[in-house]
Backbone as numpy.savetxt, mean C-alpha at the origin, in Angstrom:
# Nx Ny Nz CAx CAy CAz Cx Cy Cz
3.61 -7.09 46.48 4.66 -6.83 45.38 5.12 -8.29 44.88
5.29 -8.29 43.50 5.64 -9.54 42.96 7.08 -10.02 43.16
7.18 -11.27 43.41 8.53 -11.73 43.44 9.44 -11.77 42.03
10.67 -11.91 42.25 11.41 -11.89 40.89 11.07 -13.16 40.30
10.68 -14.48 40.83 10.34 -15.71 40.20 9.06 -15.22 39.40
8.11 -14.77 39.87 6.79 -14.33 39.27 7.00 -13.44 38.10
7.78 -12.73 38.07 8.26 -11.72 36.96 8.93 -12.49 35.89
9.86 -13.33 36.26 10.67 -14.20 35.12 9.61 -14.99 34.54
8.65 -15.79 35.30 7.71 -16.71 34.74 6.67 -16.20 33.76
6.32 -14.90 34.14 5.41 -14.22 33.36 5.99 -13.74 31.92
7.30 -13.33 31.93 8.21 -13.07 30.76 8.27 -14.14 29.88
8.39 -15.30 30.34 8.44 -16.59 29.60 7.35 -16.97 28.76
6.17 -16.47 29.29 4.95 -16.88 28.56 4.71 -15.96 27.17
4.42 -16.87 26.34 4.22 -16.00 24.85 2.70 -15.69 24.69
2.47 -14.55 24.81 1.07 -14.11 24.76 0.49 -14.08 23.17
1.47 -13.65 22.47 0.97 -13.65 20.74 2.09 -13.78 20.04
2.04 -14.28 18.78 2.99 -14.50 17.85 3.20 -13.11 17.15
4.31 -12.74 16.93 4.64 -11.61 16.01 4.73 -12.02 14.61
4.13 -11.39 13.77 3.89 -11.75 12.25 4.38 -10.41 11.75
5.86 -10.47 10.98 6.05 -9.36 10.33 5.32 -8.73 9.17
4.99 -7.49 8.98 3.98 -7.00 8.15 4.51 -7.26 6.88
3.62 -7.70 6.01 3.68 -8.10 4.44 3.72 -6.86 3.57
4.69 -6.72 2.71 4.67 -5.71 1.83 4.19 -6.25 0.45
3.32 -5.71 -0.28 3.07 -6.30 -1.68 3.14 -5.02 -2.50
3.78 -5.54 -3.72 4.10 -4.48 -4.82 3.13 -4.76 -5.93
2.44 -3.67 -6.22 1.46 -3.89 -7.41 1.89 -3.04 -8.77
2.20 -3.74 -9.70 2.65 -3.22 -10.92 1.44 -2.68 -11.71
1.53 -1.53 -12.27 0.45 -0.81 -13.12 1.01 -0.60 -14.48
0.30 -0.58 -15.55 0.62 -0.09 -16.83 -0.30 1.10 -17.19
0.15 2.00 -17.80 -0.66 2.98 -18.42 -1.42 2.71 -19.52
-2.79 3.04 -19.57 -3.76 2.62 -20.72 -3.86 3.71 -21.46
-3.45 4.89 -21.49 -3.62 5.78 -22.53 -5.03 6.40 -22.44
-5.37 7.16 -23.49 -6.87 7.70 -23.54 -7.83 6.67 -23.89
-8.83 6.43 -22.96 -9.85 5.56 -23.37 -10.84 5.95 -24.26
-11.21 7.42 -24.26 -12.12 7.89 -25.06 -11.95 9.34 -25.41
-11.92 9.71 -26.75 -11.77 11.01 -27.13 -12.71 11.43 -28.18
-13.38 12.69 -27.86 -14.29 13.01 -28.93 -14.40 14.50 -28.89
-14.98 15.14 -29.86 -15.17 16.66 -30.16 -14.13 16.99 -31.21
-14.44 18.00 -31.74 -13.53 18.59 -32.89 -12.07 19.00 -32.38
-11.79 19.25 -31.34 -10.65 19.88 -30.79 -9.86 18.48 -30.07
-9.94 17.42 -30.39 -9.43 16.39 -29.77 -8.01 16.16 -30.24
-7.09 16.17 -29.35 -5.72 15.93 -29.69 -5.18 14.75 -28.93
-4.21 13.85 -29.43 -3.71 12.73 -28.54 -2.80 13.40 -27.70
-3.06 13.15 -26.40 -2.27 13.74 -25.09 -3.32 14.81 -24.51
-4.41 15.30 -25.18 -5.44 16.04 -24.51 -5.20 17.37 -24.65
-6.04 18.29 -24.57 -6.06 19.71 -24.86 -6.08 20.38 -26.21
-5.96 21.34 -26.23 -6.47 21.99 -27.67 -5.01 22.20 -28.47
-5.00 22.29 -29.91 -3.60 22.55 -30.44 -3.25 23.94 -30.30
-2.13 24.39 -30.45 -1.55 25.69 -30.32 -1.78 26.23 -31.50
-3.01 26.92 -31.96 -3.00 27.57 -33.20 -3.52 29.09 -33.29
């Protein structure tokens, strides 16, 4: 059985330094349509309502 002094001494030891988790915010911009082709191409995609 450990004595109280041994337990207190063990608690005083620093085993590793705590580092707060880093939060990184990445801002993104919409690029739009990069490539459109074909006879039924519409801005925004899909076929027209005809």
